[in-house]
PDBQT receptor file of N, H, CA, C and O in Angstrom, charges set to zero:
ATOM      1  N   GLU A   1      84.787 124.080  88.779  1.00  0.00    +0.000 N 
ATOM      2  CA  GLU A   1      84.591 125.350  88.245  1.00  0.00    +0.000 C 
ATOM      3  C   GLU A   1      85.145 125.271  86.708  1.00  0.00    +0.000 C 
ATOM      4  O   GLU A   1      84.915 126.275  86.033  1.00  0.00    +0.000 OA
ATOM      5  N   LYS A   2      85.883 124.143  86.041  1.00  0.00    +0.000 N 
ATOM      6  H   LYS A   2      86.070 123.327  86.590  1.00  0.00    +0.000 HD
ATOM      7  CA  LYS A   2      85.641 124.411  84.992  1.00  0.00    +0.000 C 
ATOM      8  C   LYS A   2      84.584 123.738  83.945  1.00  0.00    +0.000 C 
ATOM      9  O   LYS A   2      84.323 124.003  82.772  1.00  0.00    +0.000 OA
ATOM     10  N   GLU A   3      83.927 122.455  85.135  1.00  0.00    +0.000 N 
ATOM     11  H   GLU A   3      84.138 122.239  86.089  1.00  0.00    +0.000 HD
ATOM     12  CA  GLU A   3      82.442 122.178  84.831  1.00  0.00    +0.000 C 
ATOM     13  C   GLU A   3      81.993 123.267  84.310  1.00  0.00    +0.000 C 
ATOM     14  O   GLU A   3      81.846 123.594  83.132  1.00  0.00    +0.000 OA
ATOM     15  N   ILE A   4      81.718 123.978  85.592  1.00  0.00    +0.000 N 
ATOM     16  H   ILE A   4      81.837 123.712  86.549  1.00  0.00    +0.000 HD
ATOM     17  CA  ILE A   4      80.711 125.642  85.329  1.00  0.00    +0.000 C 
ATOM     18  C   ILE A   4      81.108 125.962  84.400  1.00  0.00    +0.000 C 
ATOM     19  O   ILE A   4      80.352 125.797  83.442  1.00  0.00    +0.000 OA
ATOM     20  N   GLY A   5      82.133 126.433  84.185  1.00  0.00    +0.000 N 
ATOM     21  H   GLY A   5      82.747 126.567  84.962  1.00  0.00    +0.000 HD
ATOM     22  CA  GLY A   5      82.195 127.291  82.919  1.00  0.00    +0.000 C 
ATOM     23  C   GLY A   5      82.014 126.426  81.392  1.00  0.00    +0.000 C 
ATOM     24  O   GLY A   5      81.629 127.091  80.430  1.00  0.00    +0.000 OA
ATOM     25  N   ARG A   6      82.218 125.365  81.254  1.00  0.00    +0.000 N 
ATOM     26  H   ARG A   6      82.531 124.824  82.035  1.00  0.00    +0.000 HD
ATOM     27  CA  ARG A   6      81.908 124.796  80.473  1.00  0.00    +0.000 C 
ATOM     28  C   ARG A   6      80.272 124.553  80.057  1.00  0.00    +0.000 C 
ATOM     29  O   ARG A   6      79.779 124.493  78.930  1.00  0.00    +0.000 OA
ATOM     30  N   PHE A   7      79.882 124.484  80.850  1.00  0.00    +0.000 N 
ATOM     31  H   PHE A   7      80.282 124.533  81.765  1.00  0.00    +0.000 HD
ATOM     32  CA  PHE A   7      78.544 124.452  80.818  1.00  0.00    +0.000 C 
ATOM     33  C   PHE A   7      77.734 125.936  80.961  1.00  0.00    +0.000 C 
ATOM     34  O   PHE A   7      76.589 125.986  80.512  1.00  0.00    +0.000 OA
ATOM     35  N   ARG A   8      78.027 126.537  81.271  1.00  0.00    +0.000 N 
ATOM     36  H   ARG A   8      78.957 126.496  81.636  1.00  0.00    +0.000 HD
ATOM     37  CA  ARG A   8      77.953 127.766  81.146  1.00  0.00    +0.000 C 
ATOM     38  C   ARG A   8      77.800 128.288  79.769  1.00  0.00    +0.000 C 
ATOM     39  O   ARG A   8      76.792 128.600  79.135  1.00  0.00    +0.000 OA
ATOM     40  N   GLU A   9      79.032 128.302  79.474  1.00  0.00    +0.000 N 
ATOM     41  H   GLU A   9      79.851 128.048  79.988  1.00  0.00    +0.000 HD
ATOM     42  CA  GLU A   9      79.322 128.290  78.037  1.00  0.00    +0.000 C 
ATOM     43  C   GLU A   9      78.239 127.639  76.509  1.00  0.00    +0.000 C 
ATOM     44  O   GLU A   9      78.054 128.231  75.446  1.00  0.00    +0.000 OA
ATOM     45  N   ALA A  10      77.822 126.587  76.835  1.00  0.00    +0.000 N 
ATOM     46  H   ALA A  10      77.973 126.106  77.699  1.00  0.00    +0.000 HD
ATOM     47  CA  ALA A  10      77.202 125.728  75.872  1.00  0.00    +0.000 C 
ATOM     48  C   ALA A  10      75.871 125.766  75.879  1.00  0.00    +0.000 C 
ATOM     49  O   ALA A  10      75.214 125.264  74.967  1.00  0.00    +0.000 OA
ATOM     50  N   GLY A  11      75.118 126.608  77.323  1.00  0.00    +0.000 N 
ATOM     51  H   GLY A  11      75.652 127.016  78.063  1.00  0.00    +0.000 HD
ATOM     52  CA  GLY A  11      73.862 127.190  77.362  1.00  0.00    +0.000 C 
ATOM     53  C   GLY A  11      73.677 128.453  77.115  1.00  0.00    +0.000 C 
ATOM     54  O   GLY A  11      72.578 129.001  77.187  1.00  0.00    +0.000 OA
ATOM     55  N   ALA A  12      75.074 129.187  76.706  1.00  0.00    +0.000 N 
ATOM     56  H   ALA A  12      75.967 128.742  76.647  1.00  0.00    +0.000 HD
ATOM     57  CA  ALA A  12      74.742 130.743  76.247  1.00  0.00    +0.000 C 
ATOM     58  C   ALA A  12      75.106 130.172  74.500  1.00  0.00    +0.000 C 
ATOM     59  O   ALA A  12      74.454 130.672  73.582  1.00  0.00    +0.000 OA
ATOM     60  N   THR A  13      75.956 129.336  74.268  1.00  0.00    +0.000 N 
ATOM     61  H   THR A  13      76.485 128.930  75.013  1.00  0.00    +0.000 HD
ATOM     62  CA  THR A  13      75.844 129.494  72.964  1.00  0.00    +0.000 C 
ATOM     63  C   THR A  13      74.920 128.056  72.529  1.00  0.00    +0.000 C 
ATOM     64  O   THR A  13      75.533 127.097  72.061  1.00  0.00    +0.000 OA
ATOM     65  N   ALA A  14      73.816 128.006  72.669  1.00  0.00    +0.000 N 
ATOM     66  H   ALA A  14      73.317 128.786  73.049  1.00  0.00    +0.000 HD
ATOM     67  CA  ALA A  14      72.750 127.445  72.635  1.00  0.00    +0.000 C 
ATOM     68  C   ALA A  14      71.918 128.490  72.418  1.00  0.00    +0.000 C 
ATOM     69  O   ALA A  14      71.271 128.413  71.374  1.00  0.00    +0.000 OA
ATOM     70  N   GLN A  15      71.668 129.856  73.388  1.00  0.00    +0.000 N 
ATOM     71  H   GLN A  15      72.194 129.918  74.236  1.00  0.00    +0.000 HD
ATOM     72  CA  GLN A  15      70.644 130.603  73.525  1.00  0.00    +0.000 C 
ATOM     73  C   GLN A  15      70.784 131.056  72.397  1.00  0.00    +0.000 C 
ATOM     74  O   GLN A  15      69.758 131.013  71.718  1.00  0.00    +0.000 OA
ATOM     75  N   LYS A  16      71.951 131.617  71.769  1.00  0.00    +0.000 N 
ATOM     76  H   LYS A  16      72.785 131.652  72.320  1.00  0.00    +0.000 HD
ATOM     77  CA  LYS A  16      72.315 132.517  70.463  1.00  0.00    +0.000 C 
ATOM     78  C   LYS A  16      72.184 131.708  69.611  1.00  0.00    +0.000 C 
ATOM     79  O   LYS A  16      72.516 132.612  68.845  1.00  0.00    +0.000 OA
ATOM     80  N   ASN A  17      72.026 130.881  68.970  1.00  0.00    +0.000 N 
ATOM     81  H   ASN A  17      71.756 130.147  69.593  1.00  0.00    +0.000 HD
ATOM     82  CA  ASN A  17      71.528 129.737  68.474  1.00  0.00    +0.000 C 
ATOM     83  C   ASN A  17      70.315 129.903  68.324  1.00  0.00    +0.000 C 
ATOM     84  O   ASN A  17      70.037 130.419  67.242  1.00  0.00    +0.000 OA
ATOM     85  N   LEU A  18      69.388 129.654  69.038  1.00  0.00    +0.000 N 
ATOM     86  H   LEU A  18      69.614 129.235  69.918  1.00  0.00    +0.000 HD
ATOM     87  CA  LEU A  18      68.155 129.506  69.359  1.00  0.00    +0.000 C 
ATOM     88  C   LEU A  18      67.845 131.098  69.275  1.00  0.00    +0.000 C 
ATOM     89  O   LEU A  18      66.911 131.206  68.481  1.00  0.00    +0.000 OA
ATOM     90  N   ALA A  19      68.153 132.137  69.661  1.00  0.00    +0.000 N 
ATOM     91  H   ALA A  19      68.911 132.049  70.306  1.00  0.00    +0.000 HD
ATOM     92  CA  ALA A  19      67.836 133.413  69.695  1.00  0.00    +0.000 C 
ATOM     93  C   ALA A  19      67.433 133.934  68.043  1.00  0.00    +0.000 C 
ATOM     94  O   ALA A  19      66.366 134.396  67.640  1.00  0.00    +0.000 OA
ATOM     95  N   GLY A  20      68.872 133.636  67.190  1.00  0.00    +0.000 N 
ATOM     96  H   GLY A  20      69.739 133.260  67.518  1.00  0.00    +0.000 HD
ATOM     97  CA  GLY A  20      68.961 134.198  66.147  1.00  0.00    +0.000 C 
ATOM     98  C   GLY A  20      68.071 133.674  65.423  1.00  0.00    +0.000 C 
ATOM     99  O   GLY A  20      67.640 134.324  64.471  1.00  0.00    +0.000 OA
ATOM    100  N   LYS A  21      67.575 132.367  65.694  1.00  0.00    +0.000 N 
ATOM    101  H   LYS A  21      67.925 131.839  66.468  1.00  0.00    +0.000 HD
ATOM    102  CA  LYS A  21      66.541 132.230  64.772  1.00  0.00    +0.000 C 
ATOM    103  C   LYS A  21      65.481 133.005  64.499  1.00  0.00    +0.000 C 
ATOM    104  O   LYS A  21      65.008 133.416  63.439  1.00  0.00    +0.000 OA
ATOM    105  N   TYR A  22      65.059 133.194  66.087  1.00  0.00    +0.000 N 
ATOM    106  H   TYR A  22      65.443 132.860  66.948  1.00  0.00    +0.000 HD
ATOM    107  CA  TYR A  22      63.415 134.239  66.390  1.00  0.00    +0.000 C 
ATOM    108  C   TYR A  22      63.641 135.842  66.401  1.00  0.00    +0.000 C 
ATOM    109  O   TYR A  22      62.742 136.659  66.203  1.00  0.00    +0.000 OA
ATOM    110  N   PHE A  23      65.413 136.250  66.748  1.00  0.00    +0.000 N 
ATOM    111  H   PHE A  23      66.144 135.587  66.909  1.00  0.00    +0.000 HD
ATOM    112  CA  PHE A  23      65.180 137.903  67.050  1.00  0.00    +0.000 C 
ATOM    113  C   PHE A  23      66.267 138.083  65.774  1.00  0.00    +0.000 C 
ATOM    114  O   PHE A  23      67.041 137.334  65.177  1.00  0.00    +0.000 OA
ATOM    115  N   PRO A  24      65.845 139.638  65.690  1.00  0.00    +0.000 N 
ATOM    116  CA  PRO A  24      67.169 139.943  64.861  1.00  0.00    +0.000 C 
ATOM    117  C   PRO A  24      68.124 140.370  65.672  1.00  0.00    +0.000 C 
ATOM    118  O   PRO A  24      67.867 140.259  66.870  1.00  0.00    +0.000 OA
ATOM    119  N   PRO A  25      69.478 140.972  65.291  1.00  0.00    +0.000 N 
ATOM    120  CA  PRO A  25      70.782 140.686  65.700  1.00  0.00    +0.000 C 
ATOM    121  C   PRO A  25      70.924 142.068  66.937  1.00  0.00    +0.000 C 
ATOM    122  O   PRO A  25      71.581 142.261  67.960  1.00  0.00    +0.000 OA
ATOM    123  N   GLU A  26      69.715 142.953  65.999  1.00  0.00    +0.000 N 
ATOM    124  H   GLU A  26      69.181 142.796  65.168  1.00  0.00    +0.000 HD
ATOM    125  CA  GLU A  26      70.103 144.357  66.836  1.00  0.00    +0.000 C 
ATOM    126  C   GLU A  26      69.160 144.246  68.199  1.00  0.00    +0.000 C 
ATOM    127  O   GLU A  26      69.497 145.025  69.090  1.00  0.00    +0.000 OA
ATOM    128  N   LEU A  27      68.500 143.747  68.367  1.00  0.00    +0.000 N 
ATOM    129  H   LEU A  27      68.226 143.114  67.643  1.00  0.00    +0.000 HD
ATOM    130  CA  LEU A  27      67.449 143.228  69.357  1.00  0.00    +0.000 C 
ATOM    131  C   LEU A  27      68.389 142.799  70.122  1.00  0.00    +0.000 C 
ATOM    132  O   LEU A  27      68.943 143.481  70.984  1.00  0.00    +0.000 OA
ATOM    133  N   LEU A  28      68.697 141.335  69.791  1.00  0.00    +0.000 N 
ATOM    134  H   LEU A  28      68.247 140.781  69.091  1.00  0.00    +0.000 HD
ATOM    135  CA  LEU A  28      69.361 140.571  70.974  1.00  0.00    +0.000 C 
ATOM    136  C   LEU A  28      70.404 141.031  71.250  1.00  0.00    +0.000 C 
ATOM    137  O   LEU A  28      70.954 140.439  72.179  1.00  0.00    +0.000 OA
ATOM    138  N   ASN A  29      71.089 142.084  70.728  1.00  0.00    +0.000 N 
ATOM    139  H   ASN A  29      70.643 142.565  69.974  1.00  0.00    +0.000 HD
ATOM    140  CA  ASN A  29      72.069 142.719  71.344  1.00  0.00    +0.000 C 
ATOM    141  C   ASN A  29      72.162 143.695  72.450  1.00  0.00    +0.000 C 
ATOM    142  O   ASN A  29      73.105 144.050  73.157  1.00  0.00    +0.000 OA
ATOM    143  N   ARG A  30      70.532 144.129  72.382  1.00  0.00    +0.000 N 
ATOM    144  H   ARG A  30      69.766 143.840  71.808  1.00  0.00    +0.000 HD
ATOM    145  CA  ARG A  30      70.054 145.368  73.095  1.00  0.00    +0.000 C 
ATOM    146  C   ARG A  30      69.540 144.246  74.248  1.00  0.00    +0.000 C 
ATOM    147  O   ARG A  30      69.926 144.777  75.289  1.00  0.00    +0.000 OA
ATOM    148  N   VAL A  31      68.924 143.067  74.602  1.00  0.00    +0.000 N 
ATOM    149  H   VAL A  31      68.610 142.635  73.757  1.00  0.00    +0.000 HD
ATOM    150  CA  VAL A  31      68.885 142.185  74.974  1.00  0.00    +0.000 C 
ATOM    151  C   VAL A  31      70.311 141.789  75.803  1.00  0.00    +0.000 C 
ATOM    152  O   VAL A  31      70.217 141.868  77.027  1.00  0.00    +0.000 OA
ATOM    153  N   LEU A  32      71.320 141.468  75.378  1.00  0.00    +0.000 N 
ATOM    154  H   LEU A  32      71.396 141.404  74.383  1.00  0.00    +0.000 HD
ATOM    155  CA  LEU A  32      72.420 141.142  75.907  1.00  0.00    +0.000 C 
ATOM    156  C   LEU A  32      73.271 142.260  76.770  1.00  0.00    +0.000 C 
ATOM    157  O   LEU A  32      74.047 141.916  77.661  1.00  0.00    +0.000 OA
ATOM    158  N   ASN A  33      73.103 143.261  76.507  1.00  0.00    +0.000 N 
ATOM    159  H   ASN A  33      72.472 143.540  75.783  1.00  0.00    +0.000 HD
ATOM    160  CA  ASN A  33      73.847 143.987  77.118  1.00  0.00    +0.000 C 
ATOM    161  C   ASN A  33      72.837 144.661  78.302  1.00  0.00    +0.000 C 
ATOM    162  O   ASN A  33      73.270 145.182  79.330  1.00  0.00    +0.000 OA
ATOM    163  N   HIS A  34      71.112 144.522  77.878  1.00  0.00    +0.000 N 
ATOM    164  H   HIS A  34      70.760 144.099  77.043  1.00  0.00    +0.000 HD
ATOM    165  CA  HIS A  34      70.244 144.725  79.192  1.00  0.00    +0.000 C 
ATOM    166  C   HIS A  34      71.114 143.541  80.770  1.00  0.00    +0.000 C 
ATOM    167  O   HIS A  34      71.410 143.768  81.943  1.00  0.00    +0.000 OA
ATOM    168  N   LEU A  35      71.184 142.613  80.057  1.00  0.00    +0.000 N 
ATOM    169  H   LEU A  35      70.944 142.429  79.104  1.00  0.00    +0.000 HD
ATOM    170  CA  LEU A  35      71.242 141.774  80.731  1.00  0.00    +0.000 C 
ATOM    171  C   LEU A  35      72.660 141.981  81.855  1.00  0.00    +0.000 C 
ATOM    172  O   LEU A  35      72.657 141.908  83.084  1.00  0.00    +0.000 OA
ATOM    173  N   LYS A  36      73.693 142.229  81.012  1.00  0.00    +0.000 N 
ATOM    174  H   LYS A  36      73.695 142.288  80.014  1.00  0.00    +0.000 HD
ATOM    175  CA  LYS A  36      74.883 142.712  81.376  1.00  0.00    +0.000 C 
ATOM    176  C   LYS A  36      74.906 143.791  83.036  1.00  0.00    +0.000 C 
ATOM    177  O   LYS A  36      75.116 143.607  84.235  1.00  0.00    +0.000 OA
ATOM    178  N   GLU A  37      74.698 144.447  82.499  1.00  0.00    +0.000 N 
ATOM    179  H   GLU A  37      74.528 144.596  81.524  1.00  0.00    +0.000 HD
ATOM    180  CA  GLU A  37      73.676 146.041  83.227  1.00  0.00    +0.000 C 
ATOM    181  C   GLU A  37      72.997 145.413  84.482  1.00  0.00    +0.000 C 
ATOM    182  O   GLU A  37      73.317 145.833  85.594  1.00  0.00    +0.000 OA
ATOM    183  N   PHE A  38      72.467 144.845  84.405  1.00  0.00    +0.000 N 
ATOM    184  H   PHE A  38      72.207 144.504  83.501  1.00  0.00    +0.000 HD
ATOM    185  CA  PHE A  38      71.623 144.210  85.520  1.00  0.00    +0.000 C 
ATOM    186  C   PHE A  38      72.480 143.009  86.100  1.00  0.00    +0.000 C 
ATOM    187  O   PHE A  38      72.281 142.730  87.282  1.00  0.00    +0.000 OA
ATOM    188  N   ARG A  39      73.300 142.358  85.478  1.00  0.00    +0.000 N 
ATOM    189  H   ARG A  39      73.462 142.585  84.517  1.00  0.00    +0.000 HD
ATOM    190  CA  ARG A  39      74.000 141.922  86.722  1.00  0.00    +0.000 C 
ATOM    191  C   ARG A  39      75.103 142.468  87.307  1.00  0.00    +0.000 C 
ATOM    192  O   ARG A  39      75.786 141.904  88.162  1.00  0.00    +0.000 OA
ATOM    193  N   LYS A  40      75.294 143.596  86.844  1.00  0.00    +0.000 N 
ATOM    194  H   LYS A  40      74.739 144.054  86.149  1.00  0.00    +0.000 HD
ATOM    195  CA  LYS A  40      76.355 144.206  87.399  1.00  0.00    +0.000 C 
ATOM    196  C   LYS A  40      75.656 145.083  89.165  1.00  0.00    +0.000 C 
ATOM    197  O   LYS A  40      76.467 145.514  89.985  1.00  0.00    +0.000 OA
ATOM    198  N   ASN A  41      74.638 145.143  89.326  1.00  0.00    +0.000 N 
ATOM    199  H   ASN A  41      73.979 144.793  88.660  1.00  0.00    +0.000 HD
ATOM    200  CA  ASN A  41      73.758 145.975  90.041  1.00  0.00    +0.000 C 
ATOM    201  C   ASN A  41      73.363 145.106  91.423  1.00  0.00    +0.000 C 
ATOM    202  O   ASN A  41      72.595 145.586  92.256  1.00  0.00    +0.000 OA
TER     203      ASN A  41
């Protein structure tokens, strides 16, 4: 469980760093919020 959490955290950080290079923060936030809503359903 802990390992999975760490792995996800590392992946999320890497995605943020990569995305930050290519996308403006506003767009990134919009996409992240959309993903959160998508996961709820």
